[in-house]
C-alpha positions as CSV (number, residue, x, y, z in Angstrom):
1,M,6.6,-10.9,9.6
2,I,5.2,-8.4,12.0
3,T,3.7,-9.8,15.2
4,P,0.3,-8.2,16.0
5,K,-0.4,-6.7,19.4
6,N,-2.9,-9.3,20.1
7,P,-1.4,-12.3,18.3
8,V,-3.6,-15.0,16.9
9,S,-2.5,-18.0,14.9
10,R,-3.1,-18.0,11.2
11,R,-5.2,-21.2,11.6
12,K,-7.2,-19.6,14.4
13,F,-7.7,-16.5,12.3
14,L,-9.2,-18.5,9.4
15,S,-11.2,-20.9,11.7
16,T,-13.1,-18.7,14.1
17,S,-16.5,-20.2,13.2
18,V,-18.0,-23.6,12.7
19,A,-20.0,-24.9,9.7
20,L,-23.6,-24.1,9.3
21,G,-26.2,-26.4,7.8
22,A,-27.6,-28.8,10.4
23,A,-25.1,-27.6,12.9
24,G,-25.9,-24.0,12.1
25,L,-29.6,-24.5,12.9
26,A,-28.6,-25.3,16.4
27,A,-26.3,-22.3,16.7
28,P,-28.2,-19.1,15.9
29,A,-25.5,-17.0,17.6
30,I,-23.0,-18.0,14.9
31,A,-25.6,-17.7,12.1
32,Q,-26.3,-14.1,13.2
33,S,-22.6,-13.1,13.5
34,I,-21.9,-9.7,11.9
35,D,-18.8,-8.9,9.9
36,P,-17.2,-5.9,11.8
37,Y,-16.0,-4.4,8.5
38,T,-19.1,-4.6,6.4
39,G,-21.9,-4.9,8.9
40,Q,-23.3,-7.8,6.9
41,P,-24.4,-11.1,8.3
42,L,-21.7,-13.9,8.1
43,Q,-22.6,-17.4,7.1
44,G,-20.5,-20.3,6.1
45,T,-17.6,-22.4,7.3
46,G,-14.1,-22.3,8.3
47,G,-13.3,-18.6,8.0
48,G,-12.8,-15.5,10.0
49,A,-14.6,-12.2,9.8
50,T,-12.3,-10.7,7.4
51,P,-12.4,-9.6,3.8
52,D,-12.2,-12.5,1.3
53,A,-10.9,-14.8,4.0
54,G,-13.3,-17.7,4.2
55,M,-16.7,-16.5,5.5
56,V,-19.4,-16.2,2.9
57,Q,-21.1,-12.8,3.4
58,Y,-24.7,-12.4,2.2
59,D,-26.6,-9.3,1.5
60,S,-30.0,-10.3,2.9
61,N,-31.8,-7.8,0.6
62,Q,-30.4,-9.2,-2.6
63,D,-30.7,-12.5,-4.5
64,S,-27.3,-14.2,-4.0
65,R,-28.0,-17.2,-6.3
66,R,-25.3,-17.8,-8.9
67,N,-26.1,-16.1,-12.2
68,I,-24.3,-18.5,-14.6
69,S,-27.5,-18.7,-16.6
70,S,-27.3,-15.0,-17.3
71,F,-23.8,-15.1,-18.7
72,R,-23.5,-14.3,-22.4
73,M,-20.7,-13.4,-24.7
74,Q,-20.2,-9.6,-24.7
75,D,-18.9,-7.5,-27.6
76,W,-16.0,-5.5,-26.4
77,Q,-16.6,-2.4,-28.6
78,P,-19.3,-0.7,-26.5
79,Y,-16.9,-0.7,-23.5
80,F,-13.4,-0.2,-24.9
81,S,-12.0,2.0,-27.8
82,D,-9.3,-0.6,-28.5
83,L,-7.9,-3.8,-27.0
84,K,-4.4,-2.6,-26.4
85,N,-2.7,-4.9,-23.8
86,G,-6.0,-6.9,-23.7
87,A,-9.2,-5.9,-21.8
88,I,-11.2,-7.2,-18.8
89,L,-14.8,-6.3,-18.3
90,V,-16.3,-7.2,-14.9
91,D,-20.1,-7.2,-14.9
92,L,-21.2,-6.9,-11.3
93,T,-24.8,-7.6,-12.2
94,S,-24.2,-10.9,-13.9
95,R,-21.2,-11.6,-11.6
96,A,-19.0,-12.4,-14.6
97,L,-15.6,-11.5,-15.9
98,H,-15.0,-11.2,-19.7
99,F,-11.5,-11.1,-21.2
100,W,-10.4,-10.3,-24.7
101,S,-6.8,-10.6,-25.9
102,E,-5.2,-7.7,-27.8
103,D,-5.2,-9.7,-31.1
104,Q,-8.8,-10.9,-30.5
105,T,-7.8,-14.5,-30.7
106,V,-8.7,-15.3,-27.1
107,Y,-12.0,-14.7,-25.3
108,K,-12.7,-15.9,-21.8
109,L,-15.8,-15.7,-19.6
110,F,-15.6,-16.7,-16.0
111,P,-18.0,-16.5,-13.0
112,T,-16.9,-14.2,-10.2
113,S,-17.6,-13.2,-6.6
114,V,-18.5,-9.5,-6.3
115,P,-18.7,-7.0,-3.4
116,V,-21.3,-7.7,-0.8
117,S,-22.7,-4.2,-0.6
118,S,-22.9,-1.0,-2.6
119,D,-20.6,0.9,-0.3
120,L,-17.8,-1.5,-1.0
121,T,-18.4,-1.6,-4.8
122,R,-16.2,0.5,-7.0
123,T,-17.0,0.9,-10.7
124,G,-15.1,2.5,-13.6
125,R,-11.8,2.2,-15.4
126,T,-8.5,0.9,-14.0
127,E,-5.7,-1.3,-15.2
128,I,-3.4,-4.1,-14.0
129,I,-0.3,-2.7,-12.4
130,K,1.2,-5.9,-10.8
131,K,0.8,-9.7,-11.1
132,V,1.6,-12.0,-8.2
133,K,1.8,-15.8,-8.1
134,G,1.4,-17.0,-4.5
135,P,0.2,-13.7,-3.1
136,T,0.4,-12.8,0.6
137,W,-2.4,-10.9,2.4
138,S,-2.4,-8.1,4.9
139,P,-5.3,-6.1,6.3
140,T,-5.8,-2.5,5.2
141,P,-5.3,0.2,7.8
142,E,-9.1,0.6,8.2
143,M,-9.5,-3.2,8.8
144,K,-6.7,-3.2,11.4
145,K,-8.3,-0.2,13.2
146,R,-11.6,-2.1,13.5
147,N,-10.0,-5.5,14.2
148,P,-6.6,-5.1,16.0
149,E,-6.6,-8.8,16.7
150,W,-6.3,-9.7,13.1
151,P,-2.8,-10.9,12.0
152,D,-0.7,-8.3,10.2
153,F,0.3,-10.8,7.6
154,V,-0.9,-14.1,6.1
155,P,1.7,-15.9,3.9
156,A,1.0,-17.6,0.6
157,G,-0.6,-21.0,0.9
158,P,-4.0,-22.7,1.4
159,D,-5.0,-20.4,4.2
160,N,-4.4,-17.2,2.2
161,P,-7.6,-15.4,1.2
162,L,-6.3,-14.3,-2.2
163,G,-6.0,-17.9,-3.5
164,T,-3.1,-18.9,-5.8
165,H,-2.7,-15.8,-8.0
166,A,-3.7,-12.1,-7.8
167,L,-3.8,-9.2,-10.2
168,W,-3.2,-5.8,-8.5
169,L,-5.3,-2.9,-9.9
170,S,-4.4,0.8,-10.0
171,W,-7.1,1.4,-7.3
172,Q,-5.5,1.0,-3.9
173,Y,-6.3,-2.3,-2.2
174,Y,-8.4,-3.6,-5.1
175,R,-7.5,-7.0,-6.6
176,I,-8.7,-9.6,-9.0
177,H,-7.7,-12.8,-7.2
178,G,-8.3,-16.4,-6.6
179,T,-10.0,-18.1,-3.7
180,H,-9.7,-21.3,-1.9
181,D,-13.4,-21.0,-0.8
182,T,-15.3,-22.0,-3.9
183,R,-18.7,-21.2,-2.3
184,K,-18.0,-17.5,-2.8
185,I,-18.0,-17.6,-6.6
186,G,-21.2,-16.4,-8.2
187,R,-22.2,-14.6,-5.0
188,K,-22.1,-11.2,-3.4
189,S,-19.3,-12.3,-1.0
190,S,-16.3,-10.0,-1.1
191,N,-15.3,-6.7,0.6
192,G,-14.4,-5.0,-2.7
193,C,-12.2,-7.4,-4.7
194,I,-13.3,-9.6,-7.6
195,G,-12.8,-13.3,-6.9
196,L,-12.3,-16.2,-9.3
197,Y,-11.8,-19.9,-9.0
198,N,-8.1,-20.6,-8.7
199,E,-8.0,-22.4,-12.0
200,H,-9.5,-19.3,-13.7
201,I,-7.3,-16.7,-12.0
202,Q,-4.3,-18.8,-13.1
203,Q,-5.5,-18.5,-16.7
204,M,-6.0,-14.7,-16.3
205,Y,-2.5,-14.5,-14.8
206,D,-1.0,-16.1,-17.9
207,L,-3.2,-14.1,-20.3
208,T,-2.9,-10.6,-18.9
209,K,0.0,-8.2,-18.7
210,I,0.9,-5.0,-16.9
211,G,-1.3,-2.4,-18.5
212,T,-4.2,-4.7,-19.3
213,Q,-7.3,-2.5,-19.3
214,V,-10.0,-3.2,-16.7
215,L,-13.6,-1.9,-16.5
216,L,-16.1,-2.6,-13.8
217,I,-19.7,-1.9,-14.5
């Protein structure tokens, strides 16, 4: 583990703000905190101003309500020419992940978190290149530049922003991963990655393989 120049404990890193709600009404300075990476307002509990690490980020110009009612079974054929290695479709509008197995015997539909702003959103075709159980987390070079006090490394465990499992995509730094902060699911609340409930990412970890197709629309 690399020690940061301005060391902070893992617990302090993930606990830099207090809960809102009634307490938040009496603490406008916290409610108006800005994520230094996205420039978006930070709201929520028990997290630091870091991508996918506890704080729920809201785009004030968008409706951040959960869109479970808009989920519907999708036909894979408009999006994929075949289902070789299985296929994942992430619909950023409905905030849902669809999965089809190669033999078409398995279909899954899960609610997701999606990027908080358009400049952090990437769409198009990619694939799974790595699968990790108990992922660790490190800030990207750009994050570290902006926030040198952030730890260089967060080990696997309940404080890790990637949850229990993660699927590495061929796009650098992009992941489909779990989260220990269930408030983020169904919301615009990430800095680029796609988040799932831990029980759902575990299923995806078991169902997918290296080379599973992924399309974000």
